[in-house]
PDBQT receptor file of N, H, CA, C and O in Angstrom, charges set to zero:
ATOM      1  N   MET A   1       0.516  -1.418  -0.339  1.00  0.00    +0.000 N 
ATOM      2  CA  MET A   1      -0.170  -0.097  -0.073  1.00  0.00    +0.000 C 
ATOM      3  C   MET A   1       0.978   1.396  -0.223  1.00  0.00    +0.000 C 
ATOM      4  O   MET A   1       0.898   2.243  -1.112  1.00  0.00    +0.000 OA
ATOM      5  N   VAL A   2       2.016   1.374   0.938  1.00  0.00    +0.000 N 
ATOM      6  H   VAL A   2       2.081   0.686   1.661  1.00  0.00    +0.000 HD
ATOM      7  CA  VAL A   2       2.789   2.588   0.478  1.00  0.00    +0.000 C 
ATOM      8  C   VAL A   2       3.597   2.331  -0.600  1.00  0.00    +0.000 C 
ATOM      9  O   VAL A   2       3.646   3.156  -1.512  1.00  0.00    +0.000 OA
ATOM     10  N   SER A   3       4.163   1.436  -0.638  1.00  0.00    +0.000 N 
ATOM     11  H   SER A   3       4.123   0.766   0.103  1.00  0.00    +0.000 HD
ATOM     12  CA  SER A   3       4.537   1.293  -2.394  1.00  0.00    +0.000 C 
ATOM     13  C   SER A   3       3.761   2.191  -3.005  1.00  0.00    +0.000 C 
ATOM     14  O   SER A   3       4.132   3.351  -2.827  1.00  0.00    +0.000 OA
ATOM     15  N   MET A   4       3.005   2.077  -3.528  1.00  0.00    +0.000 N 
ATOM     16  H   MET A   4       2.703   1.135  -3.673  1.00  0.00    +0.000 HD
ATOM     17  CA  MET A   4       1.282   2.420  -4.346  1.00  0.00    +0.000 C 
ATOM     18  C   MET A   4       1.669   3.874  -4.087  1.00  0.00    +0.000 C 
ATOM     19  O   MET A   4       1.814   4.526  -5.121  1.00  0.00    +0.000 OA
ATOM     20  N   GLY A   5       1.863   4.513  -2.972  1.00  0.00    +0.000 N 
ATOM     21  H   GLY A   5       1.745   3.984  -2.133  1.00  0.00    +0.000 HD
ATOM     22  CA  GLY A   5       2.023   6.039  -3.298  1.00  0.00    +0.000 C 
ATOM     23  C   GLY A   5       2.177   6.772  -2.548  1.00  0.00    +0.000 C 
ATOM     24  O   GLY A   5       1.514   7.645  -1.988  1.00  0.00    +0.000 OA
ATOM     25  N   VAL A   6       4.099   6.016  -2.500  1.00  0.00    +0.000 N 
ATOM     26  H   VAL A   6       4.637   5.307  -2.955  1.00  0.00    +0.000 HD
ATOM     27  CA  VAL A   6       5.852   6.582  -3.509  1.00  0.00    +0.000 C 
ATOM     28  C   VAL A   6       4.642   6.170  -4.927  1.00  0.00    +0.000 C 
ATOM     29  O   VAL A   6       4.315   7.120  -5.638  1.00  0.00    +0.000 OA
ATOM     30  N   ALA A   7       4.295   5.348  -5.116  1.00  0.00    +0.000 N 
ATOM     31  H   ALA A   7       4.560   4.576  -4.539  1.00  0.00    +0.000 HD
ATOM     32  CA  ALA A   7       4.396   5.549  -6.928  1.00  0.00    +0.000 C 
ATOM     33  C   ALA A   7       3.992   6.297  -7.409  1.00  0.00    +0.000 C 
ATOM     34  O   ALA A   7       4.526   6.624  -8.469  1.00  0.00    +0.000 OA
ATOM     35  N   TYR A   8       2.360   7.308  -6.763  1.00  0.00    +0.000 N 
ATOM     36  H   TYR A   8       1.926   7.042  -5.902  1.00  0.00    +0.000 HD
ATOM     37  CA  TYR A   8       2.238   7.601  -7.340  1.00  0.00    +0.000 C 
ATOM     38  C   TYR A   8       1.751   8.813  -7.385  1.00  0.00    +0.000 C 
ATOM     39  O   TYR A   8       0.851   9.242  -8.108  1.00  0.00    +0.000 OA
ATOM     40  N   PHE A   9       2.717   9.657  -6.146  1.00  0.00    +0.000 N 
ATOM     41  H   PHE A   9       3.448   9.309  -5.559  1.00  0.00    +0.000 HD
ATOM     42  CA  PHE A   9       3.349  10.478  -5.565  1.00  0.00    +0.000 C 
ATOM     43  C   PHE A   9       4.547  11.065  -7.032  1.00  0.00    +0.000 C 
ATOM     44  O   PHE A   9       4.655  12.130  -7.639  1.00  0.00    +0.000 OA
ATOM     45  N   PHE A  10       5.188   9.867  -7.106  1.00  0.00    +0.000 N 
ATOM     46  H   PHE A  10       5.101   9.002  -6.613  1.00  0.00    +0.000 HD
ATOM     47  CA  PHE A  10       6.624  10.662  -8.224  1.00  0.00    +0.000 C 
ATOM     48  C   PHE A  10       5.914  10.697  -9.795  1.00  0.00    +0.000 C 
ATOM     49  O   PHE A  10       6.366  11.363 -10.726  1.00  0.00    +0.000 OA
ATOM     50  N   TRP A  11       4.537   9.709  -9.870  1.00  0.00    +0.000 N 
ATOM     51  H   TRP A  11       4.170   9.168  -9.114  1.00  0.00    +0.000 HD
ATOM     52  CA  TRP A  11       4.037   9.959 -11.540  1.00  0.00    +0.000 C 
ATOM     53  C   TRP A  11       3.321  11.536 -10.992  1.00  0.00    +0.000 C 
ATOM     54  O   TRP A  11       3.496  12.702 -11.345  1.00  0.00    +0.000 OA
ATOM     55  N   TYR A  12       3.031  11.314 -10.648  1.00  0.00    +0.000 N 
ATOM     56  H   TYR A  12       2.889  10.366 -10.361  1.00  0.00    +0.000 HD
ATOM     57  CA  TYR A  12       1.988  12.786 -10.434  1.00  0.00    +0.000 C 
ATOM     58  C   TYR A  12       2.984  14.057 -10.082  1.00  0.00    +0.000 C 
ATOM     59  O   TYR A  12       2.610  15.229 -10.136  1.00  0.00    +0.000 OA
ATOM     60  N   ARG A  13       4.358  13.618  -9.700  1.00  0.00    +0.000 N 
ATOM     61  H   ARG A  13       4.661  12.666  -9.656  1.00  0.00    +0.000 HD
ATOM     62  CA  ARG A  13       5.446  14.612  -9.760  1.00  0.00    +0.000 C 
ATOM     63  C   ARG A  13       5.886  15.026 -11.397  1.00  0.00    +0.000 C 
ATOM     64  O   ARG A  13       6.299  15.927 -12.126  1.00  0.00    +0.000 OA
ATOM     65  N   GLY A  14       5.427  13.560 -11.329  1.00  0.00    +0.000 N 
ATOM     66  H   GLY A  14       5.091  12.828 -10.736  1.00  0.00    +0.000 HD
ATOM     67  CA  GLY A  14       6.952  13.635 -13.076  1.00  0.00    +0.000 C 
ATOM     68  C   GLY A  14       5.450  14.368 -14.039  1.00  0.00    +0.000 C 
ATOM     69  O   GLY A  14       5.511  15.400 -14.707  1.00  0.00    +0.000 OA
ATOM     70  N   LEU A  15       4.732  13.868 -13.933  1.00  0.00    +0.000 N 
ATOM     71  H   LEU A  15       4.683  13.029 -13.390  1.00  0.00    +0.000 HD
ATOM     72  CA  LEU A  15       3.474  15.392 -15.250  1.00  0.00    +0.000 C 
ATOM     73  C   LEU A  15       3.226  16.465 -14.580  1.00  0.00    +0.000 C 
ATOM     74  O   LEU A  15       2.186  17.055 -14.873  1.00  0.00    +0.000 OA
ATOM     75  N   ARG A  16       4.082  17.018 -13.513  1.00  0.00    +0.000 N 
ATOM     76  H   ARG A  16       4.926  16.538 -13.276  1.00  0.00    +0.000 HD
ATOM     77  CA  ARG A  16       3.600  17.572 -13.278  1.00  0.00    +0.000 C 
ATOM     78  C   ARG A  16       4.632  18.590 -13.616  1.00  0.00    +0.000 C 
ATOM     79  O   ARG A  16       4.310  19.641 -14.169  1.00  0.00    +0.000 OA
ATOM     80  N   VAL A  17       6.066  18.266 -13.248  1.00  0.00    +0.000 N 
ATOM     81  H   VAL A  17       6.328  17.412 -12.798  1.00  0.00    +0.000 HD
ATOM     82  CA  VAL A  17       7.082  19.097 -14.271  1.00  0.00    +0.000 C 
ATOM     83  C   VAL A  17       8.072  18.181 -14.872  1.00  0.00    +0.000 C 
ATOM     84  O   VAL A  17       9.188  18.167 -14.352  1.00  0.00    +0.000 OA
ATOM     85  N   LEU A  18       7.807  17.285 -16.055  1.00  0.00    +0.000 N 
ATOM     86  H   LEU A  18       6.901  17.297 -16.478  1.00  0.00    +0.000 HD
ATOM     87  CA  LEU A  18       7.636  17.066 -17.114  1.00  0.00    +0.000 C 
ATOM     88  C   LEU A  18       6.715  17.538 -18.038  1.00  0.00    +0.000 C 
ATOM     89  O   LEU A  18       6.831  18.496 -18.802  1.00  0.00    +0.000 OA
ATOM     90  N   GLY A  19       5.720  16.710 -17.881  1.00  0.00    +0.000 N 
ATOM     91  H   GLY A  19       5.626  15.931 -17.260  1.00  0.00    +0.000 HD
ATOM     92  CA  GLY A  19       4.314  17.265 -18.782  1.00  0.00    +0.000 C 
ATOM     93  C   GLY A  19       4.591  15.674 -18.834  1.00  0.00    +0.000 C 
ATOM     94  O   GLY A  19       5.639  15.079 -18.581  1.00  0.00    +0.000 OA
ATOM     95  N   PRO A  20       3.192  15.106 -19.285  1.00  0.00    +0.000 N 
ATOM     96  CA  PRO A  20       2.386  13.629 -19.682  1.00  0.00    +0.000 C 
ATOM     97  C   PRO A  20       3.143  13.568 -20.404  1.00  0.00    +0.000 C 
ATOM     98  O   PRO A  20       3.489  12.401 -20.217  1.00  0.00    +0.000 OA
ATOM     99  N   THR A  21       4.134  14.142 -21.647  1.00  0.00    +0.000 N 
ATOM    100  H   THR A  21       3.852  15.089 -21.799  1.00  0.00    +0.000 HD
ATOM    101  CA  THR A  21       4.914  13.254 -22.962  1.00  0.00    +0.000 C 
ATOM    102  C   THR A  21       5.960  11.970 -22.065  1.00  0.00    +0.000 C 
ATOM    103  O   THR A  21       5.952  10.747 -21.927  1.00  0.00    +0.000 OA
ATOM    104  N   ARG A  22       6.768  13.110 -21.623  1.00  0.00    +0.000 N 
ATOM    105  H   ARG A  22       6.775  14.104 -21.735  1.00  0.00    +0.000 HD
ATOM    106  CA  ARG A  22       7.942  12.426 -21.424  1.00  0.00    +0.000 C 
ATOM    107  C   ARG A  22       7.717  11.478 -19.865  1.00  0.00    +0.000 C 
ATOM    108  O   ARG A  22       8.240  10.434 -19.475  1.00  0.00    +0.000 OA
ATOM    109  N   THR A  23       6.810  12.295 -19.314  1.00  0.00    +0.000 N 
ATOM    110  H   THR A  23       6.385  13.143 -19.631  1.00  0.00    +0.000 HD
ATOM    111  CA  THR A  23       6.513  10.879 -18.187  1.00  0.00    +0.000 C 
ATOM    112  C   THR A  23       6.345   9.937 -18.680  1.00  0.00    +0.000 C 
ATOM    113  O   THR A  23       7.211   9.190 -18.224  1.00  0.00    +0.000 OA
ATOM    114  N   ALA A  24       5.558   9.226 -19.611  1.00  0.00    +0.000 N 
ATOM    115  H   ALA A  24       4.855   9.833 -19.982  1.00  0.00    +0.000 HD
ATOM    116  CA  ALA A  24       5.081   7.917 -20.051  1.00  0.00    +0.000 C 
ATOM    117  C   ALA A  24       6.260   7.810 -21.383  1.00  0.00    +0.000 C 
ATOM    118  O   ALA A  24       6.161   7.183 -22.438  1.00  0.00    +0.000 OA
ATOM    119  N   VAL A  25       7.019   8.397 -21.038  1.00  0.00    +0.000 N 
ATOM    120  H   VAL A  25       7.099   8.907 -20.181  1.00  0.00    +0.000 HD
ATOM    121  CA  VAL A  25       8.098   7.276 -21.851  1.00  0.00    +0.000 C 
ATOM    122  C   VAL A  25       9.602   6.712 -20.995  1.00  0.00    +0.000 C 
ATOM    123  O   VAL A  25      10.475   5.931 -21.372  1.00  0.00    +0.000 OA
ATOM    124  N   TYR A  26       9.409   7.664 -19.416  1.00  0.00    +0.000 N 
ATOM    125  H   TYR A  26       8.699   8.299 -19.110  1.00  0.00    +0.000 HD
ATOM    126  CA  TYR A  26       9.961   6.824 -18.405  1.00  0.00    +0.000 C 
ATOM    127  C   TYR A  26       8.808   5.427 -17.671  1.00  0.00    +0.000 C 
ATOM    128  O   TYR A  26       9.137   4.461 -16.982  1.00  0.00    +0.000 OA
ATOM    129  N   ALA A  27       7.601   5.792 -18.105  1.00  0.00    +0.000 N 
ATOM    130  H   ALA A  27       7.334   6.577 -18.664  1.00  0.00    +0.000 HD
ATOM    131  CA  ALA A  27       7.177   4.786 -17.494  1.00  0.00    +0.000 C 
ATOM    132  C   ALA A  27       7.199   3.435 -18.183  1.00  0.00    +0.000 C 
ATOM    133  O   ALA A  27       6.385   2.588 -17.813  1.00  0.00    +0.000 OA
ATOM    134  N   ASN A  28       8.324   3.074 -19.451  1.00  0.00    +0.000 N 
ATOM    135  H   ASN A  28       8.985   3.761 -19.752  1.00  0.00    +0.000 HD
ATOM    136  CA  ASN A  28       8.949   2.098 -20.417  1.00  0.00    +0.000 C 
ATOM    137  C   ASN A  28       9.962   1.617 -19.151  1.00  0.00    +0.000 C 
ATOM    138  O   ASN A  28      10.517   0.518 -19.160  1.00  0.00    +0.000 OA
ATOM    139  N   LEU A  29      10.112   2.544 -18.127  1.00  0.00    +0.000 N 
ATOM    140  H   LEU A  29       9.662   3.436 -18.119  1.00  0.00    +0.000 HD
ATOM    141  CA  LEU A  29      12.363   1.128 -17.696  1.00  0.00    +0.000 C 
ATOM    142  C   LEU A  29      10.829   0.558 -16.521  1.00  0.00    +0.000 C 
ATOM    143  O   LEU A  29      11.445  -0.425 -16.108  1.00  0.00    +0.000 OA
ATOM    144  N   GLN A  30       9.671   0.474 -15.886  1.00  0.00    +0.000 N 
ATOM    145  H   GLN A  30       9.171   1.273 -16.221  1.00  0.00    +0.000 HD
ATOM    146  CA  GLN A  30       9.411   0.172 -14.821  1.00  0.00    +0.000 C 
ATOM    147  C   GLN A  30       9.963  -1.796 -14.806  1.00  0.00    +0.000 C 
ATOM    148  O   GLN A  30      10.354  -2.398 -13.805  1.00  0.00    +0.000 OA
ATOM    149  N   PRO A  31       9.843  -2.261 -15.926  1.00  0.00    +0.000 N 
ATOM    150  CA  PRO A  31      10.486  -4.363 -16.241  1.00  0.00    +0.000 C 
ATOM    151  C   PRO A  31      11.673  -4.054 -16.047  1.00  0.00    +0.000 C 
ATOM    152  O   PRO A  31      12.414  -5.035 -16.115  1.00  0.00    +0.000 OA
ATOM    153  N   ILE A  32      12.290  -2.897 -15.786  1.00  0.00    +0.000 N 
ATOM    154  H   ILE A  32      11.689  -2.100 -15.730  1.00  0.00    +0.000 HD
ATOM    155  CA  ILE A  32      13.580  -2.734 -16.129  1.00  0.00    +0.000 C 
ATOM    156  C   ILE A  32      13.732  -3.149 -14.021  1.00  0.00    +0.000 C 
ATOM    157  O   ILE A  32      14.333  -4.083 -13.490  1.00  0.00    +0.000 OA
ATOM    158  N   ILE A  33      12.935  -2.032 -13.369  1.00  0.00    +0.000 N 
ATOM    159  H   ILE A  33      12.447  -1.273 -13.800  1.00  0.00    +0.000 HD
ATOM    160  CA  ILE A  33      13.490  -1.513 -11.991  1.00  0.00    +0.000 C 
ATOM    161  C   ILE A  33      12.435  -3.642 -11.698  1.00  0.00    +0.000 C 
ATOM    162  O   ILE A  33      12.655  -4.508 -10.851  1.00  0.00    +0.000 OA
ATOM    163  N   ALA A  34      11.873  -3.621 -12.342  1.00  0.00    +0.000 N 
ATOM    164  H   ALA A  34      11.694  -2.918 -13.030  1.00  0.00    +0.000 HD
ATOM    165  CA  ALA A  34      11.304  -4.961 -11.462  1.00  0.00    +0.000 C 
ATOM    166  C   ALA A  34      11.906  -5.888 -11.850  1.00  0.00    +0.000 C 
ATOM    167  O   ALA A  34      11.524  -6.974 -11.413  1.00  0.00    +0.000 OA
ATOM    168  N   LEU A  35      13.006  -5.885 -12.752  1.00  0.00    +0.000 N 
ATOM    169  H   LEU A  35      13.316  -5.003 -13.107  1.00  0.00    +0.000 HD
ATOM    170  CA  LEU A  35      13.840  -7.057 -12.724  1.00  0.00    +0.000 C 
ATOM    171  C   LEU A  35      15.429  -6.755 -12.288  1.00  0.00    +0.000 C 
ATOM    172  O   LEU A  35      16.331  -7.419 -12.799  1.00  0.00    +0.000 OA
ATOM    173  N   ALA A  36      15.676  -5.819 -11.413  1.00  0.00    +0.000 N 
ATOM    174  H   ALA A  36      14.944  -5.280 -10.997  1.00  0.00    +0.000 HD
ATOM    175  CA  ALA A  36      16.100  -5.203 -10.779  1.00  0.00    +0.000 C 
ATOM    176  C   ALA A  36      16.404  -5.767  -9.221  1.00  0.00    +0.000 C 
ATOM    177  O   ALA A  36      17.118  -6.527  -8.567  1.00  0.00    +0.000 OA
ATOM    178  N   VAL A  37      15.277  -4.775  -9.141  1.00  0.00    +0.000 N 
ATOM    179  H   VAL A  37      14.697  -4.157  -9.672  1.00  0.00    +0.000 HD
ATOM    180  CA  VAL A  37      14.113  -5.469  -7.864  1.00  0.00    +0.000 C 
ATOM    181  C   VAL A  37      14.024  -7.264  -7.323  1.00  0.00    +0.000 C 
ATOM    182  O   VAL A  37      13.942  -7.770  -6.204  1.00  0.00    +0.000 OA
ATOM    183  N   ALA A  38      14.085  -7.824  -8.644  1.00  0.00    +0.000 N 
ATOM    184  H   ALA A  38      14.151  -7.413  -9.553  1.00  0.00    +0.000 HD
ATOM    185  CA  ALA A  38      14.596  -9.314  -8.454  1.00  0.00    +0.000 C 
ATOM    186  C   ALA A  38      15.225 -10.371  -7.788  1.00  0.00    +0.000 C 
ATOM    187  O   ALA A  38      15.173 -11.201  -6.881  1.00  0.00    +0.000 OA
ATOM    188  N   TRP A  39      16.056  -9.736  -9.037  1.00  0.00    +0.000 N 
ATOM    189  H   TRP A  39      16.099  -9.062  -9.774  1.00  0.00    +0.000 HD
ATOM    190  CA  TRP A  39      17.288  -9.402  -8.564  1.00  0.00    +0.000 C 
ATOM    191  C   TRP A  39      18.504  -9.382  -7.300  1.00  0.00    +0.000 C 
ATOM    192  O   TRP A  39      19.475 -10.138  -7.249  1.00  0.00    +0.000 OA
ATOM    193  N   ALA A  40      18.176  -8.368  -6.378  1.00  0.00    +0.000 N 
ATOM    194  H   ALA A  40      17.388  -7.754  -6.419  1.00  0.00    +0.000 HD
ATOM    195  CA  ALA A  40      18.214  -8.245  -5.656  1.00  0.00    +0.000 C 
ATOM    196  C   ALA A  40      17.403  -8.971  -4.356  1.00  0.00    +0.000 C 
ATOM    197  O   ALA A  40      17.674  -9.414  -3.240  1.00  0.00    +0.000 OA
ATOM    198  N   PHE A  41      16.688  -8.865  -4.894  1.00  0.00    +0.000 N 
ATOM    199  H   PHE A  41      16.468  -8.505  -5.800  1.00  0.00    +0.000 HD
ATOM    200  CA  PHE A  41      15.640  -9.762  -3.334  1.00  0.00    +0.000 C 
ATOM    201  C   PHE A  41      15.029 -11.101  -3.365  1.00  0.00    +0.000 C 
ATOM    202  O   PHE A  41      14.680 -11.951  -2.546  1.00  0.00    +0.000 OA
ATOM    203  N   LEU A  42      15.041 -10.924  -4.799  1.00  0.00    +0.000 N 
ATOM    204  H   LEU A  42      15.324 -10.233  -5.464  1.00  0.00    +0.000 HD
ATOM    205  CA  LEU A  42      14.728 -12.139  -5.305  1.00  0.00    +0.000 C 
ATOM    206  C   LEU A  42      15.182 -13.702  -5.143  1.00  0.00    +0.000 C 
ATOM    207  O   LEU A  42      14.628 -14.781  -4.930  1.00  0.00    +0.000 OA
ATOM    208  N   GLY A  43      17.170 -12.964  -5.478  1.00  0.00    +0.000 N 
ATOM    209  H   GLY A  43      17.619 -12.088  -5.651  1.00  0.00    +0.000 HD
ATOM    210  CA  GLY A  43      18.072 -14.005  -5.792  1.00  0.00    +0.000 C 
ATOM    211  C   GLY A  43      17.732 -14.109  -7.034  1.00  0.00    +0.000 C 
ATOM    212  O   GLY A  43      18.658 -14.646  -7.641  1.00  0.00    +0.000 OA
ATOM    213  N   GLU A  44      16.579 -13.782  -7.938  1.00  0.00    +0.000 N 
ATOM    214  H   GLU A  44      15.826 -13.346  -7.445  1.00  0.00    +0.000 HD
ATOM    215  CA  GLU A  44      17.067 -14.287  -9.742  1.00  0.00    +0.000 C 
ATOM    216  C   GLU A  44      17.924 -13.966 -10.494  1.00  0.00    +0.000 C 
ATOM    217  O   GLU A  44      18.652 -12.984 -10.354  1.00  0.00    +0.000 OA
ATOM    218  N   ILE A  45      17.939 -14.483 -11.081  1.00  0.00    +0.000 N 
ATOM    219  H   ILE A  45      17.347 -15.281 -11.195  1.00  0.00    +0.000 HD
ATOM    220  CA  ILE A  45      19.878 -14.715 -12.181  1.00  0.00    +0.000 C 
ATOM    221  C   ILE A  45      18.827 -13.864 -13.367  1.00  0.00    +0.000 C 
ATOM    222  O   ILE A  45      18.014 -14.602 -13.923  1.00  0.00    +0.000 OA
ATOM    223  N   PRO A  46      18.804 -12.511 -13.738  1.00  0.00    +0.000 N 
ATOM    224  CA  PRO A  46      18.326 -12.447 -15.185  1.00  0.00    +0.000 C 
ATOM    225  C   PRO A  46      19.612 -12.923 -16.416  1.00  0.00    +0.000 C 
ATOM    226  O   PRO A  46      20.825 -12.840 -16.609  1.00  0.00    +0.000 OA
ATOM    227  N   THR A  47      18.218 -13.511 -17.096  1.00  0.00    +0.000 N 
ATOM    228  H   THR A  47      17.233 -13.578 -16.939  1.00  0.00    +0.000 HD
ATOM    229  CA  THR A  47      18.575 -14.027 -18.434  1.00  0.00    +0.000 C 
ATOM    230  C   THR A  47      19.500 -13.511 -19.549  1.00  0.00    +0.000 C 
ATOM    231  O   THR A  47      19.727 -12.327 -19.303  1.00  0.00    +0.000 OA
ATOM    232  N   ILE A  48      20.303 -14.007 -20.981  1.00  0.00    +0.000 N 
ATOM    233  H   ILE A  48      20.119 -14.969 -21.181  1.00  0.00    +0.000 HD
ATOM    234  CA  ILE A  48      20.889 -12.847 -21.571  1.00  0.00    +0.000 C 
ATOM    235  C   ILE A  48      19.370 -11.501 -21.839  1.00  0.00    +0.000 C 
ATOM    236  O   ILE A  48      19.295 -10.293 -21.612  1.00  0.00    +0.000 OA
ATOM    237  N   PHE A  49      18.243 -12.674 -22.495  1.00  0.00    +0.000 N 
ATOM    238  H   PHE A  49      18.304 -13.655 -22.679  1.00  0.00    +0.000 HD
ATOM    239  CA  PHE A  49      17.091 -12.407 -23.495  1.00  0.00    +0.000 C 
ATOM    240  C   PHE A  49      16.982 -11.194 -22.315  1.00  0.00    +0.000 C 
ATOM    241  O   PHE A  49      17.071 -10.205 -23.042  1.00  0.00    +0.000 OA
ATOM    242  N   GLN A  50      16.869 -10.762 -21.185  1.00  0.00    +0.000 N 
ATOM    243  H   GLN A  50      16.797 -11.565 -20.594  1.00  0.00    +0.000 HD
ATOM    244  CA  GLN A  50      15.857 -10.068 -20.403  1.00  0.00    +0.000 C 
ATOM    245  C   GLN A  50      17.190  -9.063 -20.070  1.00  0.00    +0.000 C 
ATOM    246  O   GLN A  50      17.012  -8.198 -19.213  1.00  0.00    +0.000 OA
ATOM    247  N   GLY A  51      18.233  -9.136 -20.585  1.00  0.00    +0.000 N 
ATOM    248  H   GLY A  51      18.378  -9.839 -21.281  1.00  0.00    +0.000 HD
ATOM    249  CA  GLY A  51      18.908  -8.054 -20.788  1.00  0.00    +0.000 C 
ATOM    250  C   GLY A  51      19.003  -7.476 -22.186  1.00  0.00    +0.000 C 
ATOM    251  O   GLY A  51      19.018  -6.285 -22.496  1.00  0.00    +0.000 OA
ATOM    252  N   VAL A  52      19.070  -8.628 -23.037  1.00  0.00    +0.000 N 
ATOM    253  H   VAL A  52      19.058  -9.596 -22.786  1.00  0.00    +0.000 HD
ATOM    254  CA  VAL A  52      18.928  -7.355 -24.974  1.00  0.00    +0.000 C 
ATOM    255  C   VAL A  52      17.309  -6.480 -24.663  1.00  0.00    +0.000 C 
ATOM    256  O   VAL A  52      16.877  -5.381 -25.012  1.00  0.00    +0.000 OA
ATOM    257  N   GLY A  53      16.835  -7.441 -23.964  1.00  0.00    +0.000 N 
ATOM    258  H   GLY A  53      17.186  -8.334 -23.680  1.00  0.00    +0.000 HD
ATOM    259  CA  GLY A  53      15.200  -6.324 -23.590  1.00  0.00    +0.000 C 
ATOM    260  C   GLY A  53      15.280  -4.852 -23.100  1.00  0.00    +0.000 C 
ATOM    261  O   GLY A  53      14.733  -3.803 -23.440  1.00  0.00    +0.000 OA
ATOM    262  N   ALA A  54      16.629  -5.385 -21.702  1.00  0.00    +0.000 N 
ATOM    263  H   ALA A  54      17.073  -6.237 -21.425  1.00  0.00    +0.000 HD
ATOM    264  CA  ALA A  54      16.804  -4.559 -21.468  1.00  0.00    +0.000 C 
ATOM    265  C   ALA A  54      17.167  -3.119 -21.572  1.00  0.00    +0.000 C 
ATOM    266  O   ALA A  54      16.644  -2.096 -21.130  1.00  0.00    +0.000 OA
ATOM    267  N   ALA A  55      18.749  -3.472 -22.648  1.00  0.00    +0.000 N 
ATOM    268  H   ALA A  55      19.174  -4.303 -23.006  1.00  0.00    +0.000 HD
ATOM    269  CA  ALA A  55      18.564  -2.639 -23.454  1.00  0.00    +0.000 C 
ATOM    270  C   ALA A  55      18.598  -1.943 -24.370  1.00  0.00    +0.000 C 
ATOM    271  O   ALA A  55      19.412  -1.131 -24.810  1.00  0.00    +0.000 OA
ATOM    272  N   THR A  56      17.021  -2.535 -24.850  1.00  0.00    +0.000 N 
ATOM    273  H   THR A  56      16.360  -3.194 -24.493  1.00  0.00    +0.000 HD
ATOM    274  CA  THR A  56      16.484  -2.304 -26.489  1.00  0.00    +0.000 C 
ATOM    275  C   THR A  56      15.777  -1.237 -25.811  1.00  0.00    +0.000 C 
ATOM    276  O   THR A  56      16.039  -0.087 -26.166  1.00  0.00    +0.000 OA
ATOM    277  N   ILE A  57      14.507  -1.516 -24.446  1.00  0.00    +0.000 N 
ATOM    278  H   ILE A  57      14.294  -2.450 -24.158  1.00  0.00    +0.000 HD
ATOM    279  CA  ILE A  57      14.351   0.021 -23.445  1.00  0.00    +0.000 C 
ATOM    280  C   ILE A  57      14.676   1.358 -22.883  1.00  0.00    +0.000 C 
ATOM    281  O   ILE A  57      14.034   2.404 -22.785  1.00  0.00    +0.000 OA
ATOM    282  N   VAL A  58      16.283   0.870 -22.430  1.00  0.00    +0.000 N 
ATOM    283  H   VAL A  58      16.805   0.021 -22.510  1.00  0.00    +0.000 HD
ATOM    284  CA  VAL A  58      16.962   1.891 -22.474  1.00  0.00    +0.000 C 
ATOM    285  C   VAL A  58      17.229   3.232 -23.511  1.00  0.00    +0.000 C 
ATOM    286  O   VAL A  58      17.441   4.435 -23.359  1.00  0.00    +0.000 OA
ATOM    287  N   ALA A  59      17.084   2.257 -24.684  1.00  0.00    +0.000 N 
ATOM    288  H   ALA A  59      16.913   1.279 -24.807  1.00  0.00    +0.000 HD
ATOM    289  CA  ALA A  59      17.512   2.917 -26.501  1.00  0.00    +0.000 C 
ATOM    290  C   ALA A  59      16.319   3.408 -26.553  1.00  0.00    +0.000 C 
ATOM    291  O   ALA A  59      16.165   4.451 -27.189  1.00  0.00    +0.000 OA
ATOM    292  N   GLY A  60      15.097   2.738 -25.851  1.00  0.00    +0.000 N 
ATOM    293  H   GLY A  60      15.222   1.891 -25.334  1.00  0.00    +0.000 HD
ATOM    294  CA  GLY A  60      14.242   3.613 -27.091  1.00  0.00    +0.000 C 
ATOM    295  C   GLY A  60      13.814   4.681 -25.712  1.00  0.00    +0.000 C 
ATOM    296  O   GLY A  60      12.724   4.360 -25.239  1.00  0.00    +0.000 OA
ATOM    297  N   VAL A  61      14.152   5.288 -25.351  1.00  0.00    +0.000 N 
ATOM    298  H   VAL A  61      15.038   5.548 -25.735  1.00  0.00    +0.000 HD
ATOM    299  CA  VAL A  61      14.588   6.188 -23.978  1.00  0.00    +0.000 C 
ATOM    300  C   VAL A  61      14.989   6.910 -24.151  1.00  0.00    +0.000 C 
ATOM    301  O   VAL A  61      14.558   8.052 -24.308  1.00  0.00    +0.000 OA
ATOM    302  N   PHE A  62      16.315   6.360 -24.198  1.00  0.00    +0.000 N 
ATOM    303  H   PHE A  62      16.665   5.432 -24.070  1.00  0.00    +0.000 HD
ATOM    304  CA  PHE A  62      17.720   8.065 -25.074  1.00  0.00    +0.000 C 
ATOM    305  C   PHE A  62      16.976   8.480 -25.841  1.00  0.00    +0.000 C 
ATOM    306  O   PHE A  62      16.464   9.524 -25.435  1.00  0.00    +0.000 OA
ATOM    307  N   LEU A  63      16.619   8.153 -26.855  1.00  0.00    +0.000 N 
ATOM    308  H   LEU A  63      17.034   7.305 -27.184  1.00  0.00    +0.000 HD
ATOM    309  CA  LEU A  63      16.651   7.813 -28.370  1.00  0.00    +0.000 C 
ATOM    310  C   LEU A  63      15.393   9.209 -28.618  1.00  0.00    +0.000 C 
ATOM    311  O   LEU A  63      15.512  10.314 -29.148  1.00  0.00    +0.000 OA
ATOM    312  N   THR A  64      14.122   8.457 -27.901  1.00  0.00    +0.000 N 
ATOM    313  H   THR A  64      14.025   7.559 -27.470  1.00  0.00    +0.000 HD
ATOM    314  CA  THR A  64      13.170   9.101 -27.166  1.00  0.00    +0.000 C 
ATOM    315  C   THR A  64      13.221  10.788 -26.561  1.00  0.00    +0.000 C 
ATOM    316  O   THR A  64      12.532  11.787 -26.773  1.00  0.00    +0.000 OA
ATOM    317  N   ARG A  65      14.251  10.527 -25.833  1.00  0.00    +0.000 N 
ATOM    318  H   ARG A  65      14.810   9.716 -25.662  1.00  0.00    +0.000 HD
ATOM    319  CA  ARG A  65      14.956  12.107 -25.020  1.00  0.00    +0.000 C 
ATOM    320  C   ARG A  65      15.869  12.580 -26.035  1.00  0.00    +0.000 C 
ATOM    321  O   ARG A  65      15.930  13.807 -26.119  1.00  0.00    +0.000 OA
ATOM    322  N   SER A  66      16.648  11.867 -26.885  1.00  0.00    +0.000 N 
ATOM    323  H   SER A  66      16.599  10.871 -26.817  1.00  0.00    +0.000 HD
ATOM    324  CA  SER A  66      17.739  12.965 -27.373  1.00  0.00    +0.000 C 
ATOM    325  C   SER A  66      16.807  13.780 -28.689  1.00  0.00    +0.000 C 
ATOM    326  O   SER A  66      17.315  14.704 -29.324  1.00  0.00    +0.000 OA
TER     327      SER A  66
């Protein structure tokens, strides 16, 4: 419940500061964050396909920001 409140706080702050279009681009980072949390807290080992997917997401975010 607290995590949802924190997530909404950052989402609405991003909307106010960056605007809706730029904030929506960063929503694509959610799978990378989930991968990092699963690796850190659950001990899951990322696969090569997940690494390629994360790199693709980061490249997409970088390209839309450029």
